[in-house]
C-alpha positions as CSV (number, residue, x, y, z in Angstrom):
1,M,-9.0,76.2,-27.3
2,L,-12.5,75.4,-25.6
3,V,-12.5,72.7,-22.8
4,V,-15.2,71.2,-20.7
5,L,-13.8,70.0,-17.3
6,D,-16.0,67.3,-15.6
7,S,-17.0,68.5,-12.0
8,N,-15.1,65.8,-10.5
9,V,-11.9,67.3,-12.1
10,L,-12.9,70.7,-10.6
11,L,-13.7,69.3,-7.1
12,S,-10.4,67.4,-7.2
13,A,-8.6,70.6,-7.9
14,L,-9.9,71.9,-4.6
15,I,-9.1,68.7,-2.6
16,S,-5.4,68.5,-3.6
17,P,-3.6,71.7,-4.6
18,H,-0.7,69.6,-5.7
19,G,-2.5,67.4,-8.1
20,T,-3.0,67.5,-12.0
21,P,-6.6,68.7,-11.7
22,F,-5.4,71.8,-9.7
23,Q,-2.8,72.4,-12.4
24,I,-5.5,72.4,-15.0
25,Y,-7.7,74.7,-13.1
26,E,-4.8,77.1,-12.4
27,A,-3.9,76.9,-16.3
28,W,-7.5,78.2,-17.0
29,R,-7.2,80.8,-14.4
30,Q,-4.1,82.0,-16.1
31,H,-6.0,81.9,-19.4
32,S,-4.3,78.9,-21.2
33,F,-7.6,77.8,-22.5
34,E,-11.2,78.8,-22.4
35,L,-13.5,76.8,-20.1
36,V,-17.1,76.0,-21.0
37,T,-19.7,75.2,-18.4
38,C,-23.4,75.5,-17.9
39,K,-25.8,76.4,-15.1
40,E,-26.6,72.6,-14.5
41,Q,-22.8,72.1,-13.9
42,I,-22.5,75.0,-11.5
43,E,-25.4,73.8,-9.5
44,E,-24.0,70.3,-9.4
45,I,-20.7,71.6,-8.0
46,R,-22.5,73.6,-5.4
47,R,-24.7,70.7,-4.5
48,A,-21.8,68.1,-4.3
49,S,-19.7,70.4,-2.1
50,R,-22.1,70.0,0.6
51,Y,-22.1,66.1,0.5
52,P,-20.9,64.6,3.9
53,K,-18.0,63.0,2.3
54,F,-16.6,66.3,1.6
55,K,-17.2,67.8,4.9
56,G,-13.8,68.6,6.3
57,I,-12.1,68.1,3.0
58,L,-13.4,71.0,1.0
59,Q,-13.2,74.5,2.5
60,P,-16.4,76.6,1.9
61,H,-14.5,79.8,1.0
62,L,-12.8,77.9,-1.8
63,I,-15.9,76.5,-3.2
64,G,-17.3,80.0,-3.3
65,L,-14.2,81.3,-5.0
66,M,-14.4,78.6,-7.6
67,L,-18.2,79.2,-8.1
68,N,-17.5,82.9,-8.7
69,N,-14.6,82.2,-10.9
70,L,-16.7,79.9,-13.0
71,Q,-18.9,82.9,-13.9
72,R,-15.8,84.1,-16.2
73,A,-16.1,80.9,-18.2
74,V,-18.4,80.4,-21.2
75,V,-21.6,79.6,-19.3
76,Y,-24.5,78.1,-21.2
77,K,-27.8,78.6,-19.4
78,K,-29.6,75.7,-21.4
79,V,-28.0,72.6,-22.9
80,P,-30.3,70.5,-25.0
81,A,-30.3,66.8,-24.2
82,K,-28.9,64.8,-27.0
83,H,-26.5,62.2,-25.7
84,T,-26.5,59.5,-23.2
85,A,-23.9,58.3,-20.8
86,L,-23.9,55.1,-18.7
87,D,-24.2,57.4,-15.8
88,P,-27.3,59.7,-16.8
89,H,-26.1,62.5,-14.5
90,D,-23.1,62.9,-16.9
91,S,-25.0,63.0,-20.0
92,Y,-25.2,66.8,-19.9
93,L,-21.3,66.9,-20.2
94,L,-21.4,65.2,-23.6
95,D,-24.3,67.5,-24.7
96,L,-22.3,70.7,-23.5
97,A,-19.0,69.5,-25.2
98,D,-20.9,68.9,-28.4
99,M,-23.0,72.0,-28.5
100,A,-20.0,74.3,-27.7
101,K,-18.0,72.5,-30.1
102,A,-15.4,72.1,-27.5
103,H,-11.9,70.7,-28.3
104,Y,-11.6,68.7,-25.1
105,L,-13.8,67.1,-22.4
106,V,-11.5,66.2,-19.4
107,T,-13.0,63.7,-17.0
108,G,-11.7,61.1,-14.4
109,D,-15.2,59.4,-14.1
110,K,-14.8,55.8,-15.4
111,R,-18.4,54.8,-14.3
112,A,-19.9,57.0,-16.8
113,G,-18.2,55.4,-19.6
114,L,-17.2,58.8,-20.9
115,L,-13.3,57.9,-21.3
116,E,-14.3,54.8,-23.3
117,M,-16.2,57.0,-25.9
118,K,-13.0,58.7,-26.8
119,R,-15.0,61.6,-28.7
120,V,-18.1,63.5,-28.8
121,G,-18.6,65.9,-31.6
122,T,-15.4,67.9,-32.0
123,A,-14.3,67.0,-28.5
124,R,-11.7,64.5,-27.6
125,I,-12.6,62.9,-24.2
126,M,-9.5,62.3,-22.1
127,T,-8.1,62.0,-18.4
128,A,-6.8,64.9,-16.4
129,T,-3.2,63.7,-16.8
130,A,-3.6,63.2,-20.7
131,F,-5.0,66.8,-21.0
132,A,-2.2,68.3,-18.8
133,R,0.3,67.0,-21.2
134,Q,-1.6,68.8,-24.0
135,L,-1.2,72.0,-22.1
């Protein structure tokens, strides 16, 4: 099963080790599914982890560990732009899920309009809670 996790899901996994995003992240680390990512997302996580709002919340060594772990995922270097989200910064997630022929795109971002789309290519778009039920 191929899965794209939105960066907000991955960052949430580091913020709360008792939440659903953390359970999903751990399920991937235990090989319950194959994670699909790209260089753009890895850079986004690196950049977002340095935002002032995360200072004191995200531990740098856990960010580093996650970034290292993401290298074990299916990592695309270049993802052609094809789709558009309400939040243009999230369009690459649609492109990635479609290009990789992912089964799921998991997000919590209501602003980008991804959840309302329900599907992109072969991927069902759903919340972390809904995806956790699928596991």
